[in-house]
C-alpha positions, 0 to 999 in steps of 0.5 A: 590318889592311889599309891602304886606298888612296884612287885620285886620278884625275886630270882628263882633258887635254883640247885645243880646237881651233876658237874661234869659235863652237862652241870657245866654247860646248863649251869652257865645257861642258868646263871646268865639268866637275870632271874636266876640264881645258882644256890646249890652244886649239889656232885658226889665229887664235891672238888668237881662242885667246887671247881663249877662254882670257882670257874662260874665264879659262884661265890654264894652258890653252896657245895653239897655232897647230896641231895640230901645234903642240900635239901637239908642246908640250902632254900631253895625252890627247884632243882637241874639234874645233869647226873649220869644216866642212870641215877636220874629216879634215886636223885629225882623222886627225894626231891619231888617228894620234899616238894621242889620242881626237877629239871631232869636232862633225857632219858629221863631213867634207863630202866622201865622200873626206873621210869615208873617210879620217876612218873608215881613220884611226879604224879604225887607231887602235883606233876613238879617234873620237866 
C-alpha cells in the first residue's frame, strides 16, 4: 500500500510598498486572493500604512517606514511597489539586491538613467521584476 502525501503550499507573503491610492487599491486585490498574504505595509508616513492595515483588517501585517526596515524585520517573498513614479528605482533596487521578487507599478521610472539602473539590478538578480 502506498501512502500519498498531500502537499500543502503556504501563501505567498507580500510586502506592499506605498500606502497611497494605488497601494490601497492593489492591496485590496491581493488580500482577496486566497494564495497571498500581506505581511507588511511600507510607507515613509507610517500613519498612512497603519491606516491601510486597519482599513483592510490586516492584523498580521507589520508597518515599516522604509525598504531597509522591511528587509531587516519581515520575512516576505515579493514586494509590490506603489510609490510615486520618481521613486520606484530607489525602492526596487535594494529589494532586488536582497533577492526579492518585485512588482513595479508603471511607469518603471521617470528618467532613462533610473530605468537603466533598475534594469541592471533586475538582470543581476536573475530577472525578478514584473
